[in-house]
C-alpha positions in Angstrom: -39.3 -20.7 4.7 -42.9 -19.5 4.6 -43.8 -15.9 2.6 -40.5 -14.3 2.4 -39.9 -11.4 0.6 -37.9 -11.4 -2.6 -35.6 -8.7 -4.1 -38.5 -7.9 -6.7 -41.3 -7.6 -4.0 -42.1 -11.1 -4.8 -43.5 -14.1 -2.6 -40.5 -16.7 -1.6 -42.7 -19.6 -0.2 -41.6 -23.4 0.3 -43.9 -26.5 0.6 -42.9 -29.4 2.9 -43.4 -32.6 1.4 -42.3 -35.0 4.4 -44.3 -35.3 7.3 -43.7 -34.9 11.1 -42.0 -38.0 12.6 -41.2 -39.4 9.2 -37.5 -40.9 8.6 -35.6 -39.4 6.1 -32.3 -40.0 4.7 -29.5 -38.2 2.9 -30.2 -36.5 -0.5 -33.9 -36.8 -0.1 -36.3 -34.0 -1.0 -37.9 -32.2 1.7 -39.7 -29.4 0.4 -40.9 -28.1 -3.2 -39.6 -24.3 -3.9 -41.7 -21.7 -5.3 -41.9 -22.2 -8.9 -41.4 -25.9 -8.7 -44.5 -28.5 -9.4 -43.7 -32.4 -8.9 -39.9 -31.9 -8.7 -40.4 -29.7 -12.2 -39.7 -26.2 -12.9 -43.2 -24.7 -13.4 -43.5 -20.8 -14.1 -46.4 -20.3 -15.9 -49.8 -22.4 -16.7 -50.5 -24.2 -19.9 -53.2 -22.4 -21.6 -56.0 -22.9 -24.3 -54.6 -20.7 -27.0 -55.7 -19.6 -30.9 -53.4 -17.7 -33.3 -56.0 -15.4 -35.2 -57.2 -11.6 -35.1 -59.4 -10.5 -32.9 -61.6 -7.7 -34.1 -58.1 -5.6 -34.0 -57.4 -6.2 -29.8 -54.5 -8.1 -30.6 -52.8 -5.8 -32.9 -49.0 -5.4 -32.5 -48.4 -8.3 -30.2 -51.4 -7.6 -28.0 -53.2 -10.8 -26.2 -56.5 -11.0 -25.5 -57.5 -13.4 -22.0 -60.5 -14.6 -21.3 -62.3 -14.0 -18.0 -62.4 -17.3 -17.2 -58.7 -17.1 -16.6 -59.4 -14.4 -13.8 -61.9 -16.7 -12.1 -59.9 -19.3 -11.8 -57.0 -17.5 -10.1 -55.0 -18.7 -13.2 -52.3 -16.0 -13.0 -52.7 -14.2 -9.7 -49.6 -13.5 -8.0 -48.9 -12.7 -4.2 -46.5 -9.6 -3.8 -44.9 -8.7 -0.4 -44.5 -4.9 0.2 -42.4 -3.5 3.3 -43.3 0.0 5.1 -40.7 1.7 7.1 -42.1 3.8 9.8 -39.6 5.8 11.9 -40.0 7.2 15.3 -38.2 10.4 16.0 -37.0 12.5 18.7 -38.4 15.9 17.6 -37.1 19.6 19.4 -40.1 19.5 21.2 -39.9 15.8 22.6 -40.1 12.4 21.6 -43.4 10.9 19.4 -45.4 8.7 21.1 -46.6 5.3 19.5 -50.1 4.9 21.1 -53.7 3.9 20.2 -55.0 7.0 21.8 -55.1 9.1 18.4 -57.8 11.5 17.7 -59.8 9.0 15.4 -63.2 7.7 15.7 -63.2 3.9 17.1 -63.9 2.4 13.9 -60.6 3.8 12.4 -58.8 2.1 15.2 -60.4 -1.2 15.5 -57.5 -2.9 13.7 -54.8 -1.3 16.3 -53.5 -3.4 19.1 -52.9 -2.1 22.7 -49.5 -0.5 21.7 -51.2 1.2 18.5 -49.8 -0.8 15.9 -51.8 -2.8 13.3 -52.6 -6.6 14.2 -51.4 -9.1 11.9 -53.7 -10.8 9.8 -55.6 -7.4 9.3 -57.1 -6.4 6.1 -56.1 -2.9 4.8 -57.1 -0.6 2.5 -55.6 3.3 1.3 -56.4 5.7 4.2 -56.3 3.0 7.1 -54.0 3.6 10.2 -51.0 1.6 10.4 -49.6 3.2 13.3 -51.0 5.9 15.6 -48.6 8.3 16.5 -48.3 11.4 18.5 -46.0 14.2 17.7 -45.4 17.1 20.3 -45.6 20.6 19.1 -44.9 24.3 20.1 -46.6 24.7 23.6 -49.2 27.7 22.7 -51.4 27.3 26.2 -48.5 28.7 28.5 -51.3 31.3 29.7 -53.6 29.6 32.7 -57.0 31.8 30.8 -55.9 29.8 27.6 -55.8 26.5 29.5 -59.0 27.3 31.5 -61.1 28.0 28.0 -60.1 24.6 27.1 -61.1 22.9 29.8 -64.1 24.7 29.9 -64.9 24.0 26.2 -63.4 20.5 25.8 -60.9 21.0 23.5 -58.4 18.5 22.9 -54.6 18.9 23.7 -53.4 21.5 21.5 -49.7 20.5 22.0 -50.1 17.6 20.2 -50.7 16.6 16.8 -52.0 13.5 15.4 -49.6 12.4 13.0 -50.6 8.5 12.6 -49.1 6.6 9.8 -51.9 5.6 6.9 -51.9 3.2 4.3 -50.4 4.9 1.0 -52.6 4.9 -1.9 -53.3 1.2 -4.1 -52.3 -0.7 -1.0 -54.8 -3.0 -0.4 -53.9 -6.7 1.5 -53.2 -8.6 4.5 -50.9 -7.5 7.4 -48.3 -10.2 7.3 -45.6 -9.4 9.7 -44.7 -6.7 12.1 -40.9 -6.0 13.0 -39.7 -3.2 15.7 -36.6 -2.1 15.9 -35.6 -0.2 19.3 -32.4 1.5 18.3 -28.9 1.6 17.1 -27.8 -0.5 20.1 -30.4 -2.8 19.1 -29.3 -3.3 15.4 -25.8 -3.5 16.2 -26.5 -6.4 19.0 -28.2 -8.1 15.8 -25.0 -7.5 13.6 -22.6 -8.7 16.2 -24.4 -12.0 16.9 -24.3 -12.5 13.3 -20.8 -12.1 13.0 -20.0 -14.3 16.1 -22.3 -17.1 14.4 -20.6 -16.8 11.4 -17.0 -17.0 13.1 -18.0 -20.5 14.7 -19.2 -21.4 11.6 -16.2 -20.8 9.8 -13.8 -22.4 12.4 -16.0 -25.5 12.3 -15.8 -25.8 8.4 -11.8 -25.3 8.7 -11.6 -27.8 11.7 -13.4 -30.4 9.6 -11.6 -29.7 6.4 -8.1 -30.0 8.4 -9.0 -33.5 10.0 -10.1 -34.5 6.5 -6.3 -33.9 4.6 -4.4 -33.9 8.3 -2.4 -37.1 6.5 -1.5 -34.2 4.1 1.2 -31.5 4.2 -0.5 -27.9 4.5 1.6 -24.4 3.8 3.3 -22.4 6.0 0.4 -19.7 5.0 -2.1 -21.7 6.6 -0.1 -22.1 9.6 -0.1 -18.6 10.1 -4.1 -18.3 10.1 -4.4 -20.8 12.4 -1.8 -18.9 14.8 -3.5 -16.0 14.1 -6.5 -17.7 16.0 -5.1 -19.9 18.5 -7.3 -19.3 21.2 -10.4 -20.5 19.4 -11.9 -23.7 20.9 -11.5 -25.5 17.1 -8.2 -24.3 16.4 -7.1 -26.0 19.7 -8.4 -29.1 18.4 -6.6 -29.0 15.1 -3.5 -28.3 17.1 -3.9 -31.7 18.7 -4.3 -33.7 15.2 -1.8 -31.8 13.0 2.3 -32.2 13.3 4.2 -28.8 13.6 6.5 -30.2 11.7 4.3 -30.7 8.4 2.6 -27.6 9.0 6.3 -25.7 8.4 6.6 -27.4 5.2 5.5 -26.1 1.9 3.3 -28.3 0.1 2.5 -29.9 -3.5 -0.8 -30.4 -3.0 -2.3 -27.2 -4.5 -6.0 -28.6 -4.6 -6.4 -28.7 -1.0 -4.2 -25.5 -0.4 -6.7 -23.8 -3.0 -9.8 -24.9 -1.1 -8.6 -23.7 2.2 -7.5 -20.6 0.7 -11.2 -19.6 -0.5 -12.5 -20.5 2.6 -10.4 -18.2 3.7 -10.8 -15.5 1.4 -15.0 -16.0 1.9 -14.6 -16.1 5.5 -12.8 -12.6 5.5 -15.0 -10.9 2.8 -18.4 -11.7 4.7 -16.6 -10.4 8.3 -15.8 -7.8 6.4 -19.4 -7.2 5.2 -20.6 -7.1 9.0 -18.0 -4.6 10.4 -19.1 -2.3 7.5 -22.5 -2.7 8.6 -21.5 -2.3 12.3 -19.4 1.1 11.5 -22.4 2.2 9.5 -25.0 1.7 12.1 -22.8 3.4 14.8 -23.6 6.7 12.3 -27.4 6.0 13.2 -29.8 8.6 13.1 -30.0 9.6 16.8 -33.2 11.2 16.3 -34.5 7.9 15.6 -36.1 6.1 18.6 -37.9 3.1 17.1 -38.3 1.8 13.1 -41.3 -0.2 12.5 -41.4 -2.6 10.1 -44.6 -3.9 8.6 -44.8 -6.3 5.7 -48.2 -6.2 3.8 -48.8 -9.2 1.3 -51.0 -8.4 -1.3 -53.0 -10.4 -4.1 -52.5 -8.9 -7.9 -54.9 -10.4 -10.6 -53.9 -10.1 -14.2 -55.4 -6.8 -15.8 -55.2 -4.5 -18.9 -51.8 -3.8 -19.5 -49.9 -6.6 -17.6 -47.0 -8.2 -19.7 -47.2 -12.0 -20.8 -44.6 -14.0 -22.7 -44.1 -17.9 -23.6 -40.8 -19.4 -23.6 -40.2 -18.4 -27.5 -39.6 -14.5 -26.6 -43.3 -14.3 -27.7 -44.4 -11.3 -25.2 -47.1 -9.2 -25.8 -49.3 -7.1 -23.4 -53.1 -7.9 -22.4 -55.1 -5.1 -24.0 -58.5 -6.7 -23.4 -60.0 -8.9 -21.1 -63.1 -10.7 -22.7 -66.1 -13.0 -21.3 -66.2 -16.2 -21.8 -69.2 -16.1 -23.6 -67.8 -13.7 -26.3 -64.7 -15.7 -26.7 -64.1 -17.8 -29.9 -65.3 -21.5 -29.1 -64.7 -24.7 -30.3 -67.1 -27.3 -32.0 -67.8 -29.0 -29.0 -68.8 -25.8 -27.1 -65.1 -25.5 -25.4 -64.0 -21.4 -25.3 -60.5 -20.3 -26.0 -58.6 -19.0 -22.9 -56.2 -16.9 -24.9 -56.1 -15.2 -28.2 -52.7 -14.4 -29.9 -51.7 -12.5 -33.2 -50.4 -15.0 -36.1 -48.8 -12.2 -37.4 -46.0 -12.1 -34.7 -44.9 -15.6 -35.6 -43.5 -15.7 -39.0 -41.6 -12.3 -39.2 -39.7 -13.4 -35.7 -39.2 -17.0 -37.1 -39.9 -18.1 -33.8 -42.0 -21.5 -34.7 -40.8 -23.0 -31.6 -44.3 -21.9 -30.2 -46.4 -23.5 -33.0 -44.8 -26.4 -32.2 -45.1 -26.4 -28.7 -48.9 -25.5 -29.2 -49.2 -28.9 -31.2 -47.6 -31.1 -28.8 -49.5 -29.0 -25.8 -53.0 -30.3 -27.8 -51.3 -33.9 -28.4 -50.3 -34.3 -25.0 -53.7 -33.1 -23.2 -55.4 -35.4 -25.6 -53.2 -38.6 -25.3 -52.5 -37.6 -21.6 -48.6 -37.7 -22.1 -45.6 -35.3 -21.7 -42.8 -34.8 -24.1 -39.1 -33.7 -23.1 -37.5 -31.8 -26.2 -34.2 -30.7 -25.1 -32.8 -27.4 -26.8 -31.6 -27.3 -30.4 -33.5 -30.7 -31.0 -36.7 -30.3 -32.3 -39.2 -33.0 -32.8 -39.2 -34.2 -36.4 -41.9 -32.4 -38.5 -43.0 -36.4 -39.7 -43.2 -37.8 -36.0 -45.5 -34.8 -34.9 -47.3 -35.4 -37.5 -48.1 -39.2 -36.7 -48.8 -38.2 -33.3 -51.4 -35.7 -34.3 -53.0 -38.4 -36.4 -52.4 -41.2 -33.7 -54.7 -38.8 -31.7 -57.6 -38.1 -34.3 -56.6 -34.5 -34.3 -57.0 -32.4 -37.7 -53.8 -31.8 -39.6 -51.9 -29.0 -38.1 -54.1 -28.9 -35.0 -56.6 -26.7 -37.5 -59.9 -26.4 -35.8 -63.1 -24.8 -37.0 -63.7 -22.1 -34.9 -66.8 -20.3 -33.9 -67.5 -16.6 -33.2 -68.8 -15.9 -29.7 -70.3 -12.5 -30.3 -72.8 -13.9 -33.4 -71.8 -18.0 -33.0 -71.1 -18.1 -37.1 -68.4 -20.2 -37.8 -65.0 -18.5 -38.9 -64.4 -18.7 -42.7 -60.9 -19.8 -42.2 -59.8 -23.0 -39.6 -57.2 -21.9 -36.6 -54.3 -23.0 -34.8 -55.5 -24.0 -31.7 -53.4 -26.0 -28.6 -52.0 -25.6 -25.4 -48.7 -23.2 -25.0 -47.1 -22.5 -21.5 -47.4 -18.8 -20.7 -45.5 -16.9 -18.1 -46.4 -13.7 -16.4 -43.9 -11.3 -16.1 -42.7 -8.6 -13.7 -43.7 -6.1 -15.5 -47.1 -5.0 -14.3 -49.2 -1.8 -15.1 -49.8 -1.2 -11.4 -46.3 -0.5 -10.8 -45.7 1.6 -13.7 -48.7 4.1 -14.1 -47.6 7.7 -13.2 -49.3 10.9 -12.7 -47.5 14.3 -12.0 -49.1 18.0 -11.9 -46.4 19.9 -9.8 -43.4 18.1 -8.2 -39.6 18.6 -7.9 -37.6 20.0 -10.4 -33.6 20.1 -10.8 -31.4 22.5 -9.2 -29.3 23.7 -12.3 -31.8 23.5 -15.4 -35.1 23.9 -13.3 -36.5 21.4 -15.5 -38.8 18.9 -13.4 -36.9 15.5 -12.8 -37.2 12.5 -14.8 -38.4 8.9 -13.9 -41.5 7.7 -11.3 -39.3 7.0 -8.4 -38.3 10.8 -8.2 -41.9 11.7 -9.3 -40.8 13.2 -12.5 -42.1 14.5 -15.7 -42.3 12.7 -19.0 -39.2 13.2 -21.0 -40.2 15.3 -24.3 -37.0 14.8 -26.4 -35.9 16.3 -29.9 -37.5 13.7 -32.0 -41.3 13.9 -30.1 -40.9 17.8 -30.7 -40.3 17.2 -34.7 -43.3 15.1 -34.7 -45.6 17.9 -33.0 -44.0 20.6 -35.5 -45.3 18.2 -38.2 -48.6 18.8 -37.2 -48.0 22.3 -36.6 -49.2 22.2 -32.8 -46.8 25.5 -32.2 -49.1 26.6 -29.1 -48.9 23.3 -27.7 -45.3 23.4 -28.1 -44.6 26.7 -26.7 -46.4 25.3 -23.4 -44.5 21.8 -23.0 -40.9 23.8 -23.6 -41.5 27.0 -21.5 -44.5 26.8 -18.8 -44.6 23.1 -18.0 -41.1 22.9 -18.0 -37.9 25.4 -16.8 -39.9 28.8 -17.5 -39.7 29.3 -13.6 -41.4 32.9 -13.5 -44.2 31.8 -16.1 -45.4 28.4 -14.2 -45.9 30.7 -10.8 -48.3 32.6 -13.0 -49.7 29.9 -14.5 -50.6 28.2 -11.0 -52.1 31.8 -10.5 -53.9 31.7 -13.2 -55.5 28.5 -13.0 -56.5 29.0 -9.3 -57.9 32.7 -10.0 -59.6 31.4 -13.3 -57.5 33.6 -15.5 -55.7 33.5 -19.0 -52.9 31.7 -19.0 -49.9 34.3 -18.8 -47.1 34.3 -22.2 -44.2 32.4 -21.4 -40.6 33.8 -20.5 -37.0 32.9 -21.2 -36.3 29.3 -20.0 -34.0 28.7 -17.3 -31.6 26.3 -19.7 -31.3 29.0 -21.7 -30.1 31.2 -19.0 -27.4 28.0 -18.0 -26.1 28.1 -21.4 -25.2 32.0 -21.2 -23.6 31.5 -17.9 -21.4 28.4 -19.1 -20.3 30.6 -22.2 -19.4 33.5 -19.8 -17.2 30.7 -18.1 -15.8 30.4 -21.5 -14.8 34.3 -21.6 -17.5 34.7 -24.2 -19.8 38.0 -23.2 -23.3 37.9 -24.6 -25.6 40.9 -25.2 -29.0 41.2 -26.1 -30.8 43.4 -28.1 -34.5 44.1 -28.0 -36.6 45.7 -30.8 
């Protein structure tokens, strides 16, 4: 399995460790999975860390990382993004995939003869991925219009260039292109899967019944076999099992449970394929083709990405510092990562300190240590190991400032800590909104990045601004930027025409409240002075 997309859009990749024509035996390891190195789980990297403050940048569990880590691609990860492009039937005719779109020759260089981007092409935002021409209303019905277009070499006005372009922030390489023609093709694939699964089930059932043919099998299972009597495997079963035995009820619960569970799993899987088949029968008739494009992209560690150790010691990267500015040891080796020591005592996760010390000992002695959960290493034994490797007590080293070269006043704990890059990356979280979708009832902006929503400003946030006396800003937030329908339209025009912002009106949520009270038979009258 090479470069498959996971549910988190990460890359699933298996590396073979056997060679072609090599003889293999039962239970032999054939390949390494993702996150595995030399038959051990390896989700992160061992990094040289120092527990010390760093010019205020590691305040509140923030982490400072050396640029050296970025140069070595230590925490660089591969991600796969899937793009679905639908080719539709419009009221003026069907859309067409073509290379002959109204673009410069250079813009079309990565498209194949069919108008779809080639596998292996490097892409950036705005690049054409699929050349699509969409028919539009025919305005050139009169012959004189056609003649004028021909004389002035005007392009066909009945066709609109509707090419699909790479979205913003998408840099990567085309990994795979899949073309699904229509619902018949989809249904054919699902039906084939269903048939294959049928065969596999009966093969498993046959092997199980042969294995336990000497034992008595219950009446319920016999009915299952009768139900599928035309199947080839069932015909073989009939030859091997005595019908008298089938009709008797067994005491061998283990066998019956095993077979019954197999049957339940089979029914569940079959129902899954049937539901998919039914779902695709209601497939949108207007869709002619679906083109699935898989883009693989490389994500380098950046400010705002989240990292963690194995002891709940998580933090966000606040600064990526140059190697020569990072603190360094007496031998000139610069520290790769700086962690705030104040995050250790209050949380009482001393395991990270023990791991750091053992990591340093392991690096020095070229040994590995296996520490079981809830069975921590003895303090005395750890001290002996540190002494044996000629390391200072508690691995506290003299550290030198990377900016001035001067020795720090205090010694610092330095060692190797296993750090992981988490799937909380800043590029997935960054979000901006100006004008967007609104709720139908309250007319307030929707919430969440996926819905292109606004930032929630709750009760406590209002109190925080009230404490500073920011009355005008609060009025703007709770009316013009929220659910004042008339006010936000006037604001939009004022910005375009470079005029002063209008005074806010009554918010729509207030009108909703009045209507709800009316529903409870409470009438409210307003008196304006």
